[in-house]
C-alpha positions as a Markdown table, in Angstrom:
| # | Residue | x | y | z |
|---|---|---|---|---|
| 1 | Met | 10.9 | -18.8 | -53.7 |
| 2 | Asp | 13.9 | -20.6 | -55.4 |
| 3 | Val | 12.8 | -20.8 | -59.2 |
| 4 | His | 14.6 | -23.9 | -59.7 |
| 5 | Trp | 13.0 | -25.8 | -56.8 |
| 6 | Asn | 9.8 | -24.2 | -58.0 |
| 7 | His | 9.9 | -25.8 | -61.6 |
| 8 | Ser | 11.3 | -29.1 | -60.3 |
| 9 | Ala | 8.4 | -29.5 | -57.9 |
| 10 | Lys | 7.0 | -33.2 | -58.0 |
| 11 | Phe | 3.0 | -33.0 | -59.1 |
| 12 | Leu | 0.6 | -35.9 | -58.4 |
| 13 | Ile | -2.7 | -35.3 | -60.2 |
| 14 | Val | -5.6 | -37.9 | -59.9 |
| 15 | Asp | -8.9 | -37.3 | -62.2 |
| 16 | Asp | -10.8 | -40.0 | -63.5 |
| 17 | Gln | -11.3 | -37.6 | -66.8 |
| 18 | Glu | -8.2 | -38.0 | -69.4 |
| 19 | Tyr | -9.4 | -34.6 | -70.9 |
| 20 | Asn | -8.9 | -32.7 | -67.7 |
| 21 | Ile | -5.6 | -34.4 | -67.1 |
| 22 | Ser | -4.5 | -33.7 | -70.3 |
| 23 | Leu | -5.5 | -29.7 | -69.9 |
| 24 | Leu | -3.8 | -29.5 | -66.9 |
| 25 | Glu | -0.8 | -30.9 | -68.2 |
| 26 | Arg | -0.5 | -28.6 | -70.8 |
| 27 | Ile | -1.4 | -25.6 | -68.4 |
| 28 | Leu | 1.5 | -26.7 | -66.0 |
| 29 | Thr | 3.9 | -27.5 | -68.9 |
| 30 | Arg | 3.8 | -24.0 | -70.3 |
| 31 | Ala | 4.2 | -22.7 | -66.7 |
| 32 | Gly | 7.6 | -24.5 | -66.3 |
| 33 | Tyr | 6.3 | -27.6 | -64.4 |
| 34 | Thr | 7.6 | -30.8 | -65.8 |
| 35 | Asn | 7.6 | -33.2 | -62.9 |
| 36 | Leu | 4.1 | -34.4 | -63.4 |
| 37 | Val | 3.0 | -37.8 | -62.5 |
| 38 | Thr | -0.6 | -38.6 | -63.4 |
| 39 | Thr | -3.2 | -41.4 | -63.1 |
| 40 | Thr | -7.1 | -41.5 | -64.0 |
| 41 | Asn | -7.4 | -44.5 | -61.4 |
| 42 | Pro | -7.7 | -43.3 | -58.0 |
| 43 | Leu | -6.9 | -46.7 | -56.8 |
| 44 | Glu | -3.3 | -46.2 | -58.1 |
| 45 | Leu | -3.1 | -43.1 | -55.4 |
| 46 | Glu | -1.1 | -44.9 | -52.6 |
| 47 | Ala | 1.4 | -46.7 | -55.1 |
| 48 | Leu | 2.2 | -43.4 | -56.9 |
| 49 | Tyr | 2.4 | -41.7 | -53.7 |
| 50 | Ala | 4.9 | -43.8 | -51.9 |
| 51 | Glu | 6.9 | -44.1 | -55.4 |
| 52 | His | 7.1 | -40.0 | -56.1 |
| 53 | Arg | 6.5 | -38.5 | -52.8 |
| 54 | Pro | 5.0 | -35.4 | -54.5 |
| 55 | Asp | 5.5 | -31.8 | -53.3 |
| 56 | Ile | 1.6 | -31.1 | -54.2 |
| 57 | Val | -1.7 | -33.0 | -55.2 |
| 58 | Leu | -4.3 | -32.0 | -57.5 |
| 59 | Leu | -7.2 | -34.1 | -56.7 |
| 60 | Asp | -10.5 | -34.8 | -58.7 |
| 61 | Leu | -13.5 | -35.0 | -56.0 |
| 62 | His | -16.0 | -36.9 | -57.7 |
| 63 | Met | -14.5 | -40.2 | -59.1 |
| 64 | Pro | -15.7 | -44.0 | -59.1 |
| 65 | Glu | -14.3 | -46.8 | -57.1 |
| 66 | Met | -12.8 | -44.1 | -54.9 |
| 67 | Asp | -14.1 | -40.6 | -54.6 |
| 68 | Gly | -12.2 | -37.4 | -53.4 |
| 69 | Phe | -13.1 | -37.3 | -50.0 |
| 70 | Thr | -11.8 | -41.0 | -49.1 |
| 71 | Ala | -8.5 | -40.0 | -51.3 |
| 72 | Leu | -8.2 | -37.0 | -49.2 |
| 73 | Gln | -8.5 | -39.3 | -45.9 |
| 74 | Tyr | -5.7 | -41.8 | -47.4 |
| 75 | Leu | -3.4 | -38.9 | -48.0 |
| 76 | Arg | -3.7 | -37.0 | -44.8 |
| 77 | Lys | -2.9 | -40.6 | -43.0 |
| 78 | Trp | 0.2 | -41.3 | -45.4 |
| 79 | Thr | 1.8 | -38.1 | -44.8 |
| 80 | Pro | 4.2 | -37.6 | -42.0 |
| 81 | Glu | 3.2 | -36.0 | -39.1 |
| 82 | Gly | 4.6 | -32.3 | -39.1 |
| 83 | Glu | 5.0 | -32.3 | -43.1 |
| 84 | Tyr | 3.1 | -29.9 | -45.0 |
| 85 | Leu | 1.5 | -31.3 | -48.2 |
| 86 | Pro | -0.9 | -29.1 | -50.4 |
| 87 | Ile | -3.7 | -30.8 | -51.8 |
| 88 | Leu | -6.0 | -28.9 | -54.6 |
| 89 | Val | -9.4 | -30.3 | -55.1 |
| 90 | Leu | -10.2 | -30.1 | -58.8 |
| 91 | Thr | -14.2 | -29.9 | -58.8 |
| 92 | Ala | -17.2 | -28.5 | -60.6 |
| 93 | Asp | -19.3 | -29.0 | -57.6 |
| 94 | Val | -19.1 | -25.5 | -55.9 |
| 95 | Thr | -21.8 | -26.4 | -53.1 |
| 96 | Thr | -20.9 | -25.2 | -49.6 |
| 97 | Glu | -21.5 | -28.8 | -48.3 |
| 98 | Ala | -19.0 | -30.1 | -50.9 |
| 99 | Lys | -16.1 | -27.4 | -49.7 |
| 100 | Thr | -16.9 | -27.8 | -46.3 |
| 101 | Arg | -16.5 | -31.6 | -46.3 |
| 102 | Ala | -13.4 | -31.5 | -48.8 |
| 103 | Leu | -11.8 | -28.6 | -46.4 |
| 104 | His | -12.8 | -31.1 | -43.2 |
| 105 | Glu | -10.8 | -34.1 | -44.7 |
| 106 | Gly | -7.7 | -32.0 | -45.4 |
| 107 | Ala | -8.1 | -30.3 | -48.9 |
| 108 | Asn | -6.2 | -26.9 | -48.7 |
| 109 | Asp | -7.8 | -25.1 | -51.7 |
| 110 | Phe | -10.2 | -25.9 | -54.7 |
| 111 | Ile | -9.5 | -25.1 | -58.6 |
| 112 | Ala | -13.0 | -24.7 | -60.4 |
| 113 | Lys | -13.7 | -26.6 | -63.5 |
| 114 | Pro | -13.5 | -25.7 | -66.0 |
| 115 | Phe | -9.9 | -24.7 | -65.4 |
| 116 | Asp | -8.8 | -20.8 | -65.7 |
| 117 | Arg | -5.0 | -21.0 | -66.7 |
| 118 | Thr | -4.1 | -17.9 | -64.7 |
| 119 | Glu | -6.0 | -19.1 | -61.3 |
| 120 | Val | -4.5 | -22.7 | -61.6 |
| 121 | Val | -1.0 | -21.4 | -62.1 |
| 122 | Leu | -1.1 | -18.6 | -59.4 |
| 123 | Arg | -2.9 | -20.9 | -57.0 |
| 124 | Ile | -0.2 | -23.6 | -57.3 |
| 125 | Gln | 2.4 | -20.9 | -57.0 |
| 126 | Asn | 1.3 | -19.9 | -53.7 |
| 127 | Phe | 1.1 | -23.5 | -52.2 |
| 128 | Leu | 4.6 | -24.4 | -53.8 |
| 129 | Ala | 5.9 | -21.4 | -52.0 |
| 130 | Thr | 4.5 | -22.3 | -48.6 |
| 131 | Arg | 5.8 | -25.9 | -49.2 |
| 132 | Phe | 9.3 | -24.8 | -50.0 |
| 133 | Tyr | 9.6 | -22.8 | -47.1 |
| 134 | His | 8.0 | -25.3 | -44.8 |
| 135 | Leu | 10.8 | -27.7 | -46.1 |
| 136 | Gln | 13.4 | -24.9 | -45.5 |
| 137 | Leu | 12.4 | -24.6 | -42.0 |
| 138 | Gln | 12.2 | -28.4 | -41.4 |
| 139 | Val | 15.7 | -28.5 | -42.5 |
| 140 | Arg | 16.8 | -25.6 | -40.2 |
| 141 | Asn | 15.1 | -27.1 | -37.3 |
| 142 | Gln | 16.7 | -30.4 | -38.0 |
| 143 | Asp | 19.9 | -28.7 | -38.0 |
| 144 | Leu | 19.2 | -26.9 | -34.9 |
| 145 | Glu | 18.2 | -30.2 | -33.3 |
| 146 | Gln | 21.5 | -31.5 | -34.4 |
| 147 | Arg | 23.5 | -28.8 | -33.0 |
| 148 | Val | 21.6 | -29.1 | -29.7 |
| 149 | Arg | 22.3 | -33.0 | -29.5 |
| 150 | Glu | 26.0 | -32.2 | -30.1 |
| 151 | Arg | 26.3 | -29.5 | -27.6 |
| 152 | Thr | 24.5 | -31.8 | -24.9 |
| 153 | Arg | 26.7 | -34.6 | -25.8 |
| 154 | Glu | 29.8 | -32.2 | -25.4 |
| 155 | Leu | 28.5 | -30.9 | -22.0 |
| 156 | Glu | 27.8 | -34.8 | -21.0 |
| 157 | Leu | 31.4 | -35.6 | -22.0 |
| 158 | Ala | 32.5 | -32.6 | -20.0 |
| 159 | Gln | 30.7 | -33.5 | -16.7 |
| 160 | Ala | 31.8 | -36.9 | -16.8 |
| 161 | Glu | 35.5 | -35.8 | -17.5 |
| 162 | Ile | 35.1 | -33.3 | -14.3 |
| 163 | Leu | 33.5 | -36.0 | -12.3 |
| 164 | Asp | 36.5 | -38.3 | -13.0 |
| 165 | Val | 39.1 | -35.5 | -12.3 |
| 166 | Leu | 37.2 | -34.9 | -8.8 |
| 167 | Gly | 37.3 | -38.4 | -7.9 |
| 168 | Arg | 41.0 | -39.1 | -8.8 |
| 169 | Thr | 41.7 | -35.7 | -7.0 |
| 170 | Ala | 40.4 | -37.3 | -3.9 |
| 171 | Glu | 42.0 | -40.6 | -4.3 |
| 172 | Tyr | 45.4 | -39.5 | -5.6 |
| 173 | Arg | 47.1 | -39.1 | -2.0 |
| 174 | Asp | 46.6 | -42.7 | -1.2 |
| 175 | Asp | 46.1 | -44.4 | -4.6 |
| 176 | Glu | 48.2 | -42.7 | -7.2 |
| 177 | Thr | 47.0 | -45.0 | -10.2 |
| 178 | Gly | 43.6 | -43.2 | -9.3 |
| 179 | Gln | 41.6 | -46.3 | -10.3 |
| 180 | His | 40.2 | -47.0 | -7.4 |
| 181 | Thr | 37.3 | -44.6 | -7.9 |
| 182 | Lys | 36.7 | -45.9 | -11.5 |
| 183 | Arg | 36.7 | -49.4 | -10.2 |
| 184 | Val | 34.1 | -48.5 | -7.5 |
| 185 | Gly | 31.8 | -46.6 | -10.2 |
| 186 | Asp | 31.9 | -49.7 | -12.6 |
| 187 | Leu | 31.2 | -52.3 | -9.9 |
| 188 | Ser | 28.6 | -50.1 | -8.2 |
| 189 | Glu | 26.7 | -49.5 | -11.8 |
| 190 | Arg | 26.7 | -53.3 | -12.0 |
| 191 | Ile | 25.4 | -54.2 | -8.7 |
| 192 | Ala | 22.4 | -51.5 | -9.2 |
| 193 | Leu | 21.7 | -53.1 | -12.5 |
| 194 | Gly | 21.8 | -56.7 | -11.0 |
| 195 | Met | 19.3 | -55.6 | -8.5 |
| 196 | Gly | 16.9 | -54.7 | -11.2 |
| 197 | Leu | 17.3 | -50.8 | -11.2 |
| 198 | Pro | 16.5 | -49.0 | -14.5 |
| 199 | Ala | 19.8 | -48.5 | -16.6 |
| 200 | Asp | 19.4 | -44.7 | -16.3 |
| 201 | Glu | 19.4 | -45.1 | -12.3 |
| 202 | Ala | 22.2 | -47.7 | -12.4 |
| 203 | Ala | 24.3 | -45.4 | -14.6 |
| 204 | Leu | 23.8 | -42.4 | -12.5 |
| 205 | Ile | 24.9 | -44.1 | -9.3 |
| 206 | Gly | 28.0 | -45.4 | -11.4 |
| 207 | Arg | 28.9 | -41.9 | -12.4 |
| 208 | Ala | 28.4 | -40.6 | -8.9 |
| 209 | Ala | 30.3 | -43.5 | -6.9 |
| 210 | Pro | 33.6 | -42.2 | -8.0 |
| 211 | Leu | 33.1 | -39.1 | -5.8 |
| 212 | His | 32.4 | -41.4 | -2.5 |
| 213 | Asp | 35.8 | -40.3 | -0.8 |
| 214 | Ile | 36.0 | -36.8 | -2.2 |
| 215 | Gly | 35.7 | -35.6 | 1.7 |
| 216 | Lys | 39.2 | -37.1 | 2.1 |
| 217 | Ile | 40.8 | -34.0 | 0.5 |
| 218 | Gly | 40.1 | -32.6 | 4.2 |
| 219 | Ile | 42.0 | -35.3 | 5.9 |
| 220 | Pro | 45.8 | -34.6 | 7.1 |
| 221 | Asp | 48.1 | -36.8 | 5.6 |
| 222 | Gly | 49.4 | -37.8 | 8.7 |
| 223 | Ile | 46.2 | -40.0 | 9.4 |
| 224 | Leu | 45.3 | -40.6 | 5.6 |
| 225 | Leu | 48.7 | -42.0 | 4.8 |
| 226 | Lys | 49.3 | -43.7 | 8.3 |
| 227 | Pro | 50.4 | -47.4 | 8.0 |
| 228 | Gly | 49.0 | -49.5 | 10.6 |
| 229 | Arg | 46.0 | -48.9 | 12.7 |
| 230 | Phe | 44.4 | -45.7 | 13.9 |
| 231 | Thr | 44.1 | -44.5 | 17.3 |
| 232 | Pro | 40.9 | -43.7 | 18.5 |
| 233 | Glu | 41.4 | -40.0 | 17.9 |
| 234 | Glu | 42.8 | -40.5 | 14.5 |
| 235 | Phe | 40.0 | -42.6 | 13.5 |
| 236 | Ala | 37.3 | -40.1 | 14.6 |
| 237 | Lys | 39.3 | -37.7 | 12.4 |
| 238 | Met | 39.2 | -39.9 | 9.4 |
| 239 | Lys | 35.5 | -40.5 | 9.7 |
| 240 | Glu | 34.8 | -36.8 | 9.1 |
| 241 | His | 35.7 | -37.2 | 5.5 |
| 242 | Ala | 32.0 | -38.5 | 5.1 |
| 243 | Asp | 30.6 | -35.1 | 6.4 |
| 244 | Ile | 33.2 | -33.2 | 4.7 |
| 245 | Gly | 32.2 | -34.9 | 1.1 |
| 246 | Ala | 28.5 | -34.1 | 1.7 |
| 247 | Leu | 29.4 | -30.4 | 2.3 |
| 248 | Ile | 31.4 | -30.2 | -0.6 |
| 249 | Leu | 28.9 | -31.7 | -2.8 |
| 250 | Gln | 25.7 | -30.0 | -1.5 |
| 251 | Gly | 23.6 | -27.5 | -3.0 |
| 252 | Ser | 23.8 | -28.7 | -6.6 |
| 253 | Val | 20.9 | -28.5 | -8.9 |
| 254 | Phe | 22.6 | -31.5 | -11.0 |
| 255 | Pro | 21.4 | -35.1 | -10.2 |
| 256 | Val | 24.8 | -36.5 | -10.6 |
| 257 | Leu | 26.0 | -34.2 | -7.9 |
| 258 | Gln | 23.0 | -34.8 | -5.5 |
| 259 | Thr | 23.5 | -38.6 | -5.5 |
| 260 | Ala | 27.1 | -38.3 | -5.3 |
| 261 | Gly | 26.4 | -36.0 | -2.1 |
| 262 | Ile | 24.3 | -38.9 | -0.6 |
| 263 | Ile | 26.8 | -41.4 | -1.5 |
| 264 | Ala | 29.5 | -39.4 | 0.4 |
| 265 | Leu | 27.5 | -39.1 | 3.3 |
| 266 | Thr | 26.5 | -42.6 | 3.6 |
| 267 | His | 28.9 | -45.1 | 2.1 |
| 268 | His | 30.2 | -46.1 | 5.7 |
| 269 | Glu | 26.8 | -46.6 | 7.1 |
| 270 | Lys | 26.1 | -49.9 | 8.1 |
| 271 | Trp | 23.0 | -52.4 | 7.6 |
| 272 | Asn | 22.8 | -53.1 | 11.4 |
| 273 | Gly | 23.2 | -49.3 | 12.5 |
| 274 | Thr | 26.7 | -49.4 | 13.6 |
| 275 | Gly | 28.4 | -47.2 | 10.8 |
| 276 | Tyr | 29.2 | -43.6 | 10.6 |
| 277 | Pro | 28.6 | -40.5 | 10.7 |
| 278 | Arg | 24.8 | -41.0 | 11.3 |
| 279 | Gly | 24.5 | -44.3 | 12.5 |
| 280 | Leu | 21.5 | -45.2 | 10.2 |
| 281 | Ser | 20.1 | -48.6 | 9.7 |
| 282 | Gly | 18.6 | -51.0 | 7.0 |
| 283 | Glu | 16.7 | -49.1 | 4.5 |
| 284 | Tyr | 17.0 | -45.8 | 6.3 |
| 285 | Ile | 20.3 | -45.8 | 4.5 |
| 286 | Pro | 20.0 | -44.7 | 1.1 |
| 287 | Leu | 20.0 | -47.1 | -1.8 |
| 288 | Ala | 22.8 | -45.5 | -3.5 |
| 289 | Gly | 25.0 | -45.6 | -0.2 |
| 290 | Arg | 24.4 | -49.2 | 0.2 |
| 291 | Ile | 25.3 | -50.2 | -3.0 |
| 292 | Val | 28.7 | -48.0 | -3.2 |
| 293 | Ala | 29.4 | -49.2 | 0.7 |
| 294 | Leu | 29.9 | -52.8 | -0.8 |
| 295 | Ala | 31.6 | -51.7 | -3.9 |
| 296 | Asp | 34.0 | -49.7 | -2.2 |
| 297 | Phe | 34.7 | -52.2 | 0.6 |
| 298 | Tyr | 35.2 | -54.9 | -1.7 |
| 299 | Asp | 37.7 | -52.9 | -4.1 |
| 300 | Ala | 39.6 | -51.6 | -1.0 |
| 301 | Leu | 39.9 | -55.0 | 0.1 |
| 302 | Thr | 41.5 | -56.5 | -3.0 |
| 303 | His | 43.9 | -53.9 | -3.5 |
| 304 | Glu | 47.0 | -52.7 | -1.8 |
| 305 | Arg | 47.2 | -49.4 | 0.5 |
| 306 | Pro | 49.8 | -47.9 | 2.8 |
| 307 | Tyr | 48.3 | -49.5 | 5.8 |
| 308 | Lys | 47.5 | -53.1 | 4.5 |
| 309 | Arg | 48.1 | -55.7 | 2.1 |
| 310 | Ala | 45.8 | -56.7 | -0.7 |
| 311 | Trp | 43.4 | -59.6 | 0.1 |
| 312 | Thr | 42.5 | -62.2 | -2.5 |
| 313 | Ser | 39.2 | -62.2 | -4.3 |
| 314 | Glu | 37.9 | -65.1 | -2.5 |
| 315 | Glu | 39.0 | -63.7 | 1.1 |
| 316 | Ala | 37.1 | -60.6 | 0.3 |
| 317 | Ile | 33.9 | -62.6 | -1.1 |
| 318 | Ala | 33.9 | -64.7 | 2.1 |
| 319 | Glu | 34.2 | -61.6 | 4.4 |
| 320 | Ile | 31.2 | -59.9 | 2.3 |
| 321 | Lys | 29.1 | -63.2 | 2.8 |
| 322 | Ala | 30.0 | -63.2 | 6.6 |
| 323 | Gln | 28.7 | -59.4 | 6.8 |
| 324 | Ser | 25.3 | -59.9 | 5.0 |
| 325 | Gly | 23.0 | -58.6 | 7.4 |
| 326 | Glu | 25.3 | -56.9 | 9.5 |
| 327 | His | 27.6 | -54.4 | 7.4 |
| 328 | Phe | 26.0 | -55.0 | 4.1 |
| 329 | Asp | 22.3 | -54.9 | 2.8 |
| 330 | Pro | 21.5 | -58.7 | 2.2 |
| 331 | Arg | 19.8 | -57.8 | -1.2 |
| 332 | Val | 23.0 | -56.0 | -2.4 |
| 333 | Val | 25.0 | -58.9 | -1.2 |
| 334 | Glu | 23.1 | -61.0 | -3.3 |
| 335 | Ala | 23.3 | -59.0 | -6.5 |
| 336 | Phe | 27.0 | -58.6 | -6.0 |
| 337 | Leu | 27.5 | -62.3 | -5.6 |
| 338 | Ser | 25.3 | -63.1 | -8.9 |
| 339 | Ile | 28.0 | -60.5 | -10.7 |
| 340 | Ile | 30.9 | -62.3 | -9.3 |
| 341 | Ser | 29.6 | -65.9 | -9.8 |
| 342 | Gly | 29.1 | -64.8 | -13.5 |
| 343 | Asp | 25.3 | -65.6 | -13.3 |
| 344 | Gln | 24.4 | -62.5 | -15.0 |
| 345 | Phe | 28.0 | -61.1 | -16.2 |
| 346 | Pro | 31.0 | -62.6 | -17.2 |
| 347 | Met | 34.3 | -62.5 | -15.0 |
| 348 | Thr | 36.1 | -60.4 | -17.5 |
| 349 | Asp | 35.9 | -57.0 | -15.9 |
| 350 | Pro | 39.2 | -55.8 | -14.5 |
| 351 | Ile | 37.2 | -54.6 | -11.4 |
| 352 | Val | 37.8 | -58.4 | -10.1 |
| 353 | Glu | 41.0 | -58.7 | -11.5 |
| 354 | Gly | 42.6 | -55.5 | -10.0 |
| 355 | Ala | 44.4 | -52.7 | -11.7 |
């Protein structure tokens, strides 16, 4: 054990007999211990404990006003969970009943009166060594926990960056700014919050939403970048991006990619069952898909693409209102309109103003 730490250990000695305290002070001082706090009044125990935070407590068992058994109960109550504080009982009562009760209340060991100098010093050294090693272990555990937190944060940042890159990769061919995916993710999270979803679920949808069109990677440029309307054959090919996205994302063990796969497959489904690729309707469409469907629709309308002009926000909102109960889940529309109107969120987000 570190000798410096050993001799700087903080003692709290409680005994109603001044003679016993003086004797212990002499024994401990000769052994090199100088950080000693003492009292003959057990009612001062709480204040002294709070002020000095001792490394070891020497406690008389039989005292007026508050006996050692009650003091033991308080000490264990005040000691933080997981902290090791050795408490040695000072007593001339060596009966089995007294020892059993003291141990039950939290005592670690006994020092019999009258005191034997060698016994006192050796017992204290042993318990302080245990205290010291316990504190070292706590520091190491805290350091390890901090490293784990830092590493977890690094992995979360890496995951977020990879998701962002994947989302922008899918959009780069028809949105060189790559901002569409970010705006859809942000708006999707806000809609989810507006619907009352827990913050962690809303954040999950927001992180997964930017991958909604990752299946566009599999669509030829001649179709993806075509100005004007698709032929029936071209539209059929374009619709394949939902299945392609789901296939790309399938099989992941990560919740964010699992959610992204659901969104990729279902964000073109419609509330009335006329969407694609499965023709799902109503609440058979996963909620994440219903939310992203509206966020994607609004952002696509209000930004220019190779095949269309940008709609005004007012025009897009009017169309979404008209499609409530047809294309979109009415509850999702309600949450979206609440956001746009500023009832829940201020109109300062670049989602509404454009990129």
